[in-house]
C-alpha positions as CSV (number, residue, x, y, z in Angstrom):
1,T,-59.6,3.0,35.6
2,T,-58.6,6.6,35.5
3,A,-59.6,9.8,33.7
4,H,-57.3,12.0,31.7
5,D,-58.2,15.6,30.7
6,N,-56.4,16.3,27.4
7,K,-55.2,19.9,27.4
8,D,-55.0,20.0,23.6
9,T,-58.5,18.7,22.8
10,E,-60.3,19.5,26.1
11,E,-61.6,16.0,25.9
12,T,-61.8,13.7,29.0
13,T,-60.8,10.2,28.2
14,I,-61.3,7.1,30.4
15,L,-58.2,5.0,30.5
16,I,-58.6,1.4,31.5
17,F,-55.6,-0.5,32.8
18,H,-55.7,-4.3,33.5
19,Q,-53.2,-6.3,35.5
20,V,-51.9,-3.3,37.5
21,L,-51.4,-2.5,41.2
22,W,-54.0,-0.2,42.8
23,F,-53.1,1.7,46.0
24,G,-56.3,3.7,46.4
25,S,-55.6,7.1,48.0
26,E,-52.3,5.9,49.5
27,L,-50.3,7.2,46.5
28,E,-50.6,10.6,44.8
29,T,-49.6,9.1,41.5
30,S,-50.5,6.0,39.5
31,L,-47.7,3.6,38.4
32,M,-47.9,2.5,34.7
33,R,-45.6,0.0,33.1
34,P,-44.7,1.2,29.6
35,Q,-43.9,-2.3,28.5
36,Q,-47.5,-3.4,29.2
37,I,-48.9,-0.5,27.2
38,R,-46.5,-1.1,24.3
39,S,-47.3,-4.8,24.2
40,Y,-51.0,-4.0,23.9
41,G,-50.2,-2.1,20.7
42,H,-50.0,1.5,21.7
43,S,-47.2,3.7,20.4
44,F,-45.7,4.9,23.6
45,C,-42.6,7.2,24.1
46,D,-41.4,7.9,27.6
47,H,-37.8,8.9,26.8
48,P,-37.5,12.6,27.7
49,F,-34.1,13.1,26.1
50,G,-34.8,11.7,22.6
51,P,-34.4,14.2,19.7
52,N,-37.6,15.2,17.9
53,I,-39.7,12.6,19.6
54,A,-43.1,13.5,21.0
55,I,-43.3,12.4,24.6
56,G,-46.6,10.5,25.1
57,F,-48.6,7.9,23.3
58,H,-50.8,7.4,20.3
59,Y,-54.1,5.5,20.6
60,N,-56.6,4.1,18.1
61,E,-56.0,6.5,15.3
62,P,-52.5,8.0,14.6
63,E,-53.8,11.5,15.1
64,S,-55.0,10.7,18.6
65,F,-52.2,11.6,21.0
66,I,-51.9,12.2,24.7
67,H,-48.8,14.2,25.7
68,F,-46.8,13.5,28.8
69,D,-45.5,16.1,31.2
70,V,-41.8,16.1,31.8
71,V,-40.4,17.5,35.0
72,D,-36.6,17.0,35.4
73,S,-36.3,13.3,34.4
74,M,-39.8,12.4,35.6
75,V,-42.3,11.6,32.8
76,G,-46.0,11.3,33.3
77,M,-49.5,12.6,32.9
78,R,-52.1,14.0,35.2
79,T,-55.0,11.7,35.8
80,R,-57.9,11.6,38.3
81,M,-60.8,9.5,39.4
82,P,-63.6,9.8,36.9
83,S,-67.1,10.7,38.0
84,K,-69.9,8.1,37.3
85,Q,-71.3,10.3,34.5
86,E,-67.9,10.6,32.9
87,Y,-67.4,6.9,33.1
88,E,-70.7,6.3,31.4
89,T,-70.4,9.0,28.7
90,Q,-66.8,9.5,27.8
91,R,-64.6,7.6,25.4
92,H,-62.9,4.5,26.9
93,I,-59.4,3.4,25.8
94,I,-58.2,0.0,26.9
95,M,-54.5,0.5,27.8
96,T,-53.4,-3.0,28.7
97,S,-54.4,-6.6,28.2
98,D,-56.7,-8.3,30.7
99,E,-54.9,-11.6,30.0
100,Q,-52.0,-12.6,32.3
């Protein structure tokens, strides 16, 4: 579970990832497998050099979109640990299946 602060909407969203590796505070970044996210049904684009393609993913409704940051050839988004209150009150999005 991680929190994402959407710069466009100023909304904090709780993203829930199943079947992933967790390194606690040992890594500064989280590792997400695009194939897992796509197979769960999210439209996910992580190709920074594609023409006219928004880098990020759609969730739930087509108009709901989270943009990725692109630095050189690295694609990602800023996330953080949610507070207990955020976890209890903000919208949750299931990103990957909990089945193996």
